[in-house]
N, C-alpha and C positions, 0 to 999 in steps of 0.2 A: 504494500500500500504506500502510495506517495504522500508526501506532505502537501496538504491542500492549501491553496491560497485563501487567506482569511479576509479580505478587505485590505485597504491600504495599511491597516495596522500591522500586518505581518503574515506569518505562516501558522497554521493550526496543526498541532500534532495529530497523528492518527491515534486511535485508542491505545492507551498505555497500561502495562501491567507493572506492578512494583515488585522489586526483589532486593536482595543484598548481594553485593559483588563478592565472589570468592577469589577470583584472580583473572587477570588478563594475560594471554599468552599467544605466541606465534603471530603477534600483531593483530590478526584479524579475528581472534576468538576470545570469548570471555565466559567463564562459568558463573552462574547466578543461581541463588536459592530464591524461588518464588515464595510468596506469602503462604501458599498452601503446603510448603515443605518440599515441593518438587525442585530438583536441580536440573537446569537446562544449560545448554551451550548456545550462546548468542553470537551472531555476527557483529564484529566491531568495525564500523565504517570509518576507521581512522588509522592512517599508516604511521603517524608520529609516535613519539615516546609517551605522550600524554602525561608528561610530568605535572604533578599537582592536580591530577584529576582521574587517577585510577587506583585509589587507595582501597585495598580489601576491607570489607566490613561496612562500606558506605552504601546507603540506599541508592538504587539505580532504577531506571524506568525503561522498559523495553516496548517496542511496537511488535505486533504479531502479523505475519503475512501468510496467506493461504495458497501461495503458489506451490503446486506439487513438485516443481522442479528444484525448489530450494532445499538444500541440505539442512539448513538451520532456519526454522520459521521465525525466530526472534531476532530483532535488531536492537542493539544498544543505542539509545537516544540521549539519555540524560544521566548525570550523577549528581547527588546532593553533597556538596562540600560545605564546610562550616558556615561560610558567609554567603553562599549563592548556589543555586542550581547551575550546572555547567552543561552546555550542549557539546556532545562528543562527535556528532555526525558531521563529517567534513563535506558532505553534499549540501548542507544547509546554507553556509555562507553565500555561495554563488546564487542560489535561488532567492535568498532574502535580499541581498544587495541589488540584484537585478530588479526585483519587484519594487524596492524602495526608490531606485533611480527612476523607474518608469512612472511612479506615482508622485514624483517630486519631493520625496522626503530627504534626499541628499542635496541640499541647496548648492553645494559646490559643483555638482554634476547636473544641474538642471539646465533646461533650454535646448536639449538636443532632440532632433526630430526622430531619429532612429536609434534603437538599442539592439545590438547583435551579440550573441554568445559564441564563445569558442571560435574565435577568428584567428587565422594563421598570423603568427608574429615571428619573423625571421625564418630561417630554413627548417628548423626542427621543433618549433614551439607554437603554441596557441595562446592568445591572450583571453582572459575570462570574459571581458566585455569590451566592445568597441562601440562608441557613441559617435554618431555622425549628424552633421547639419550643414546645409549649404553656406550659411553665414558664419557659423562657429568653427567649422572645420571638423577634425577628427580627434577623439579622445580615447586612448587605450587605458583600460583599467585592469590591473592584476589584483586579485582578491586573495588574501591570506587568512587562514583560520588561526585564531590566537586563543589558547585556553590556559596558558600558564600565567599565574599572577604571583608576584613576590613583592612584599613590602608595598602593597597597594599599587604596584606597577604591572601592567600587562606586558609580557616579554615574548619576543619572537626572534629566532626560532627556539624550539626546545631540543634540537639536535642539529648537528652540522648539516647544512643543506646546499649541496652543489647546484641543485635545480633552482632553488630560490636565488642564488647568486647569479645564475645565468639569466633569470627573468629580470633582475635589476639592470644588468648590463644591456639587455635588449630594450627595456623601457627607455633607458638613457639615450640609446642610439636613435630612438624614434622622435625625440623631442625636436620640434622645429617651430617656425612661425605659425604653421597651420595644424600642428600636431601637439596635443597635450598627452602626457603620460602620467598615470596616477597609480601609486601603490596603496591599496586599501586594506587595512588590518581590521577584521571583524572580530571583536572580542566577545566570545560566546559565553559571557558571564556578567555579573553585575557588581563585582567588588573591586574594580580597578579605577583608580583616579587619573591615571595617565598611561602612556605607552612609551616603551623604550626598547631598543634592540638588545638582545641577550649577548652582549659582547663576551661574557665569560664562557659561554657555550660555543659560539661561533664568531670569533673576532673578525674573520674575513667578511662575513655577512654584514656585521655592523659597520665596518669601514666602507664596504661597497654601498650600503644604504646612504651613508653621509655623502659619498662621492656622487651618487645618483641625484640626490637632492640638490647638490651644488651645481649639477649639470642641467637642472630644470625639472626633474621628476618631482611631482607633488606627492605629499604623504598625507593620508587621512586615516584616522583611527576612530571607530565608533564602537561603543558597547551596545548591549541589548537589554530589553526587558524580557525576562524569560520566566515562565511558570508552567504548570502542568497542562495548561490549555494551548499555549503556543509561544511564539517568539516574535519579537518585533524590534526594529532598529530603535535605539534610544538616544543617547547623547554623543556628540563628538567629544573626544578626549584629547588633551594636549599631548604632543609628541616631544619627548626629551631625547634629543640626539647627542 
């Protein structure tokens, strides 16, 4: 079952079942004890390390899918951390940001006539969103899922990312008089006051981000409002580079 569009407010979760996380392993799998005592293996739609959002014993929420071709009917959607629910599904940011841009919720990206997804960028990459307008030109938007928060700061990445480094370089190469490039960090939780690169985890990424911004790449970070009904874009957060 897909996440349904809920109005301009955001995305509505499919029906969720509650459980307790036993462990996450092999990146794509998580064992969960449901409230009725049943233990299930759920698909984990997140390839990152999930630092600060995969602690065993925490309440988690799973969607259930009836596709007979699926090996694991459950998908892990949310985990409840001490100060916030956290969205772990990395498919959500692109859907949410695209809807928010289309409905004018991101004022920095308003005014474009067309919004396209997954458009080729460079020889071997695709950009998450491409906004086009006859008067405004073209704007390339790369969206990053951010779930790690330390000392009230949302941090990215949570592991060394060669792919993310490549995206920054490609965005910088596209900046021109008629081309905007934007790196958009979607913070899938509610307990961050600002954003910063995780230089201690990937110093090369942090340096590349600062260089890209100096070359004209724009940086946006937004957090969300998230509950058991759905998720919506909330507030722009300052970026501390």
